[in-house]
N, C-alpha and C positions, 0 to 999 in steps of 0.2 A: 687647533688653529692651523690654517693652511700656509705652507711656505711660499705660496704665490703672492701673499700680501706683502706690501712694501715694508722692509725692515722687520718682518714677522719674527725672526729669530731673536731680536733684541727684546721684543715684547714677551716672547716665550721664556726668556731668561728671567725677566722681571716676575713673571708668574711663578716660575720655579723657585725663585728666591723667597717669594712671599709665603709659599706653602712648604718651604724646607723645614725639616726637623731641627737642623742645626747648620750653621755656616762657620767653618774654621779657616785657619790661614796657614799656608805652607810657603815660605819664601814670599814671592810677589803674587801668588795665586790665591783665589778664594776656593775653598773646597766645600761645595754645596751638597749636603746630605738630604735627600728628599724622601728616603724610605721606600721608593718605588723603583725608579730607574737606576738608582745607585745604592750602594751599601756603605757601611762604615769603612770598609777597606777599598772601595772603588767609587768615590764621589765624583760629581761633575766638576771639572776644573775650569774656572772662569778667570779670564784676564780682563781686568777693568781698565779701559782706556780713558785717560783723564785729559780733556782739552784745557789748556792754559792760554786763553786768548782774550783779546779785548772785544767786547760786544759794542761798546761805544767809547768815545774819547773826547777830550776837550781839544777842539781844533784851534786854528789861528784866530786871533781877535776875539777870543772868549766864546766861540761857538761850540756847540755839542753836536758831534757827528756820529752817525751809525757806521760801524766798521763792517761793511758788507763782506769783505774778504774773509772775516772770521766766521760769519754765518755759512758761507760757502765751504769753508774748511771743516766745520763741524758736521755738515751734511755729508761731506766726502769721507770723514772718519767713520761716521755711522754706517754709510753704505759699504765701506771697506770691511768693517766688522761683520756686517750681515753676509757679505760675499764669502768671507772666510768661514763663517759658521755653516753655511749651506753648500759650500763648494761651487759657487757661481763664478764661472770663468768668462762671463760676457765682457768684462772690462780687462781683466788680467787673466789670460788663458791658463797660466800655470796654476791658478787657484782652483781650477775645476777638479772636482772629486776629492777635495780635502776633507769634507765632512764624513763622518762615520766612524765606527769603533776601530776599524782596521787602518785608519789613517791618522789625521791630527786629532788628538783627544781634547784639545783646548776649545773653549767657547769664549767669544769676545763680547764683553758688555761695554756700555758707555756710561761714564760717570757724569754728574752734573758739571756744567762748564764753570771753571773758575775765571771770572771776569777780571782781567788785569787793569782795564782802563788805560793801558799803555804806561802804567805807573810802576816804578820799581818797588816802592814800599807796599803798595796794595798787592802786587804779585808775590813778594816775599812772604807777607802775612798769609796769603792764600795757599802757598806751597807748604808752609809750616803747618797750617791747619789740615790741609789735604793729606799729608803724610804722617800726621800725629796718630799713633796707634791707640791712644786712650779711647776707651769705649768700644773697641772692636770685639771684645769678648761677647757682647750681647748680640752680635750679628747685624745690628741696625746700621752701624757706620761701615762705610766701604773704604778700602784703601786701594790705591792705584796699582796697576801692574806696570804701566808706562805712562809718561806724561808727554803730551803733544803741545809744544810751544816753547818759548814765547815768540812774539813778533819782533820787537825791538831787541837789539843786542844788549842794550843797557838793562833790559829786564831779564834776559836769559843769563847774563853773567852772574848775578847774585842768586837767582833761583836754581841754576844748575849746580852751584856749590851745595845748596841744601839738599836737592834731590840726589846728588852724588853721595853725600855723607849718609843719607838714609837708604841708599841702594836702589834707587829707581832710575831707569833709563829715561832720558829726556831728549826729544827730537824736535828740531825746528826747521822750518822751510825758509825762513827769512833772516834769522840772526847770523850775520856774516862777520862779526868782529874776529880779528886774528887771535884775541885773547882766548877764545873758546877752542883753539887748536891745542891748548896745553892739556895733555891727557893725564898729567899728574894732578892738576887742579880740578879738571873736569872729566873724570874717568868714565862717566856714564852719559856724556853728552854727544849727540850726533846731529848732523844736519844734511839736508838734501840740496843745499845751494853752495856755491863757491865762496870761499872767504874773501874779505875785502882785499887782502894781499893778492889773491889770484885774479880778482877783477881788475885790480890796478895794472897788472901785467897786460891784460887784454886791451885796456884803454891805451896804455903806452904804445903797444904794438901798432894800433891804428894811427896814433899820432906820428910815429916814426914813418909809417907807410905814406902818410899824407904830407910829410915834410914839415910838421909843426915845430916851431922853435920857441913859441911862447904860449903858455897855457895857464889858465886860472881854475881854481877849484873852490867852490862854495860848499862848505860841509857843516853838518850839525855838530855841535860840541858835545859829543857823547862817544861811546865805544864804537858805534857804527861809523860815524864820520871821521873820527880821529884815526881809526884803523886804516881807512882808505888813504887819507893824505899821507900818513906815515909810510904805508906801503908804496904809494905812488912816488914819493920822493926817493925812497930807497932803490927802487928799480930804475928810476930815471938816472940816478947817479951812476949806475952800472952800464946802462945801455944808451942813454941820451944825456951825457954829462953837459952838453952845450945848451940844453933846453932850460929856459927861464920859467920858473914856476912861482906863482903867487897864490896864496890861500887866504880865505876869508871865513870866519866862523859865524854861525847863527845858532841861537838857542833852538830847542825842539819846537816850541811854539813862539815864533818871533812876533814882535809888535809891528805895526805899520811903520813906525819910525826906524826900527832896526832893518826892515826890508828896504826902506828908502836909502838909508845910509850905505848898506851893502851894495845896492845897485849903483849908487854914485861912485863908490870906490872901484867897482868893476869897470864902469865907464871910463874912469881916468886911466886905467891900464891900457886901453885901446886894444886889448887882446881879443882875437876873434874866436878862440876856442875856450869854452867855459864848461866845466863839468860840475854838476850840482849833486851833492850827496846830502839831501835834507829830508825832513819829514814830508809825508804826502800832503799834509794840510798846509805846508808852506810853499809847495810847488806852484800852485795857481797864483797866489799874490806876488811871488817873486817873478814869475814869467810875465805876469801882466805889467808890473812896474818896469821890467827890463824891456818889454815891447814899447812901452810909452817913451822910454829913454833912447829907443833906437838901437839897442844892442841885442835884440832877440827877434 
């Protein structure tokens, strides 16, 4: 099979695994013995990347929505794995020439996506099953090398405990709760985004620069939203003690009545600066109602 094909290295790994004489496990790696290019003492080392992402979710007002960002993320993970396998530096130059016996011995595969549906319970069950070593001896079940996800902080918080206990690194690009900074509780969790506490500092710096004295925060009542308002109030006490802050909670999937009530409360404050830390599905109905009431 030619390496010029899109994601060809992932397909080659699948073929290698299918024809393997045996697949064993060492730490977080699969050791694939194919009887041809490897021996019992020099198997092909495979790191299985496991996406933990929502493919669809229940949106506001009972709608079901496709989570486009997850599909893009899965494509990016697959492309990154292929580039690492073949040493393709077209996106990340440092990756060039990583492939080959004299360089990186690892090959990266992609596991089936665990669809969280943005649900804590579904995600926890998925990680428990994903990392359960039962049935691994037959070679049919795959265990991850690393987990990529989740999206919501409320989902990453419980799943990162499980993945950490079982020794699997978990990386998120969007889970920003300050809770996840606790390296004793979450020793294997990492993220590529700034925590809510860090983002609160940036927002406050802008408000101070603009001379804002009164600010409102609408936040989802979960680890994501609660981390932001807690961090925002904490840094405001230190650097802007004269700033008046009012906060309003919304559930992750608010009803029309809850949106209406929150907008009316915001309107009564007469505050001009409002920061919203809510779910993506609630953004549109909240902004629409705020526009209708003349506060956005």
